[in-house]
N, C-alpha and C positions, 0 to 999 in steps of 0.2 A: 656573524653567527646568530646574534640576537634577532636580527631582522628576519632571518630564515625561520627561527623559532616562532616569531610572531605571525609570519605568513602561514606556517603549518597550523598554529592554534586557530587563526582566523578561518582557514579552510575547513578544519575539523568542526568548528562551531557552525559553519554554514551547513555542513552535512548533518550535524546534530539537530539543527532547527528543522531541516527538511524531514528527517526521520521522526522527530517529535510531531510535526504537522501530520504526517501519514498516520501516526499512532492516534492522534487526537481525532482525525476525521473518521477513522475506523471505529474508534470508541463511541463517537456520536452516532454513527450508523448502527452500531450494536444496540445502543439505547433506543434508537428509533425502531429497531426490530422488536425489542422487548415491549414497546408500546403497542405492538400489534397482537400480543398474546391475549387470548380470550376475546378477540374482536371478530366481527363478520368480514373476513377477507374478501369474500365474493362481492359484497356490497361496496367495500372500499375500492376494489379493482374496477368495478363498473363505474363508480363515480369518477375515478381517476381517468379512465378512458373518455368519459363524457366531458370532463373538464379540459382535456387535451383536444377536444373537438374531433375525436376519432369515432368511427362507426363500430360499435361492439360486434356487429355481425360480420365484419371483415376478418380476414385470416389471422393477422398478427394480434390485433386486440383480442380476438377470440382465444388464441393460444394463451395470452396473458391472463385472461379471466379464468380459463380452465385450470391453469397452473395455480392460481390463487385458491381455487376450490379444493385442491389436493394438499395444500400446506397444512401441517398439523402444528399444534402448540409445542410439541416436543421438538419438531424441526426448527421452530423459531427459537426455542431455548438453546438448542445446539448451535445455531447460527450466531446467536448473541454470545455464547461462551467462546466460540471460535474467534469472534471479533475482539472480545476481551483479552484472549490469549495473544493474538496478533498485536494488539495495542500495547500490552505489557512488554512484549519483546522489543517492539520499536522504541518505546519510551525508555527502557533499560539501555538499549543501544545508544539512544540520544544522550542519556546521562553520561555513559561511559565516554562517548566521543567529546562531549562538552568538557569533561575533566581529563581528557587526553589519555585515557586508559588504553593500553596496548591490546587488551582482550577485545575491546570495542572496535578498534581498527581492524583486527582480524575478523571479527564477527561481521562487521559491515562489508568488508571486502568479499568474504566467502558467501554471505547471504545475497549480495548483489550479483556476484559472478555466476552463481548457480542459475540465475534467470536468463543470462545472455543467450545461450543456445536456443532456448524456447522462444525468446523474443525474435531472434533471427528467423527461425522457422515460421513464426507468425507473420513476419514481414514478407517473406517469400510466398506464403500461402494466400495472404490477402493484404497487399500493401496499402497503407493509408498514412496520412500525416500524424495521426495520434500514435500509432504503433512505432513509427520512426522516431517521434519525439520522445516517447518513453524509453526506447532503446538508447537514443543518444544521451539522455539524462543519466541513465543507468551506466553507460560506458564512462561518462564523465566522473560519476561518483566512484565507480570501481577503480578507474585509472588514478584518480586522486588518492584514494585509500592505499593503492599499491605504492604510489610514490611516497606517501607518508610512512608506510611500513618500511620501505627501503631506507628512508632518511633516519628512521628510529634505529634500525639495525646498525647503520653506519655510526651513529652517535654513541651507541653502546660499546662499540669496539674501541 
């Protein structure tokens, strides 16, 4: 019984680290977005296209540059606030999973499972290795959390 408890704890901690990493990456991205507030996004977009050795007159680089022209400071603030919210939720989930909180197991299970149908549709719409990999990782996490929840309910009885 103790070995199974350690296995569950170890698995939950792996998922917790994964969720914490997602939260940290999005938090860093949000900080990066804040660094763009009050900046000349057109100039930044053109320089990025040139650094990547792309022709700004071509179709996709042109779309990127035009989009950068339309972004407002308010939109950047809203994007950064959204990133902060997402990161806070992921970090709270990671904390709960690390400490083996049942609410975090349920939250992780439900928040992962809700994406599965969308991921399947995306794979059928435009299959590639990245979509399949994201789907498989999410299935693994959701499946593991379902197993952990089932084990928790059995041990409570």
